[in-house]
C-alpha positions, 0 to 999 in steps of 0.5 A: 687253374688254367686259363680255359677253366677260369674263363669257363668259371667266369662264364658260369658265374655270369650265367648265374647272375643273368639267370637271377635277373631273368627270373626276376623279369619273368616274375614281373611279366607273369604278374602283368600277364592278366587283363585285370592286372594290366588294367590296374597298372594302366589305371595307376599310370598317372595317379595313385588309387585306393582299393575301393576305386580299383574295385569300382574300376574292375567291377570285381569283388574286394577279395579278387582285387586284393589278390591282383594287387598282392600279385603285383606288389609281390612282383615289386611292381606296386607300392602301397601306402596306408593312410587312415582306413584306406590303402593307396597304390602307385607304380613302383617306378618310372621304368614300369610306366615307360614299359606299359606305354611302350607295350601299348604302342607295340600292340597298336603297331602289331594290330595295324 
């Protein structure tokens, strides 16, 4: 293999790695791209909540809330913990918390 072919192969491999990362980022952003799911994420900024508390907050039926939670969980944004009869949810990491806060700031700046 000549030098140029090697560089092209390395670039293609780097593209594949970045592509996988972009796909994961897109999955997370899609999961947050719904007002109810954003509300859930913001409600979980400071403390965990159980499904029944989230249902009251969203004013939606249990199956709808569960579907939203499933989307967020499958995107890797939430962690669930079963305790007795209740399932509690919290955000997966501080990075998500920071992202949500910064996004809120950005929206405030953009609408000012």
